[in-house]
C-alpha positions, 0 to 999 in steps of 0.5 A: 500500500502506497504511503500518503505524504504531504506535498508542497505546490511549486506555485508555477502552473503545470509544474506540479503535474510533472511531480505527482502534485508537488514536491514531498514536504521538507525536501531540498530541491536543486533548481539549476539552469543558465542565465536568463532561464527563469530561476529567480522568477520560479523561486519568487512564484514558489515563495508567493504560493506559500505566502498566499497559503499562510506559509512563512517564506524566506529568501536568502540572496548571496548576490543580488540586493533584496530591493532588486529582487522585490522590484523584479517580483513586482513586475509580475504583480507579486508584492513581497513588501505586503507580507514582509510588513507582517513578518510572514516573509523575509528577504536577506542578503548574506556575504558569501565570505561568511558561509560557515557562520551563515549555516548556523544563523540560517538554521536558527532563523528558520526555526524561530520564524517558523519558515516553511519555504526557503530559497537560497540564491545561489549555491554556485557562489560557494565555490568563489569563496571556498577554493578547495573543491573538497571543502566546497562539497563539505560545506554544501553537504553541511548546509543541506543536512542543516536544512533537512533538520529544520523541516522547511521545504527549500529550493537551492538555485545553481548556475550552470553553463547554458550550453551544457545540457548534461551537467546540472551542478557546478561541483558535482555533489549537489544533485546527489545530496538534494532530494530533487533536481529541476533543470530550466533550459533557455535557448535563443534562436534568431529573435525567438526565445525558448524555455523548457523545464526538466525534472531530472530527479525527485525522491519519493515521486513518480515524476514525468521525464523529458523536456516540457515547454515553459512560458514566461509572461507578465504573470510569471512562468507556466508550463505550456500544457497544450504543447506538453500534452496534458 
């Protein structure tokens, strides 16, 4: 008999249909892709979905300023300021030079503020400030283990080469220690832009395989259900 589990909606129309209705609760999912593929937009939709359901959210940025991210979200009609004023949402910038301290502070922040949904943008920066590959892997593993202890459902962004369709992580460990891997593909042909989404891995989930068309418009991202065939 199948074990029933709670699933968390990703907030991007059509994506839940690829993963049995959502990711298993308390999962850590790697969201990767090249520049311009929609990782930040996807992450904002994921957090906004939770906020609308009364689930506290936290966005950790290691590169872009919080204000820039909130302005980008407003372009799609997502007003994070409204939820920030009530304490339901937090967006914080951390200096990547302080990665070891971040893990301890982050864990406390999640527990104290009852965070249900977390985004970290992005784990790619770990390697820019920790030179030895072994130590990069060790710190990534320590981060993911700490997140799993909190019970929140986390999305970790990872930048990969837009021309490499096989490699899904920078350091070769993220895809093994995370529960799921979602890859966003971006391709420009002439004046046209084409995006696709692929679920490479999702534990405890009978996910759909292959590439599915992804549309970005003023309302955000959504899977093109007509071309996807469902």
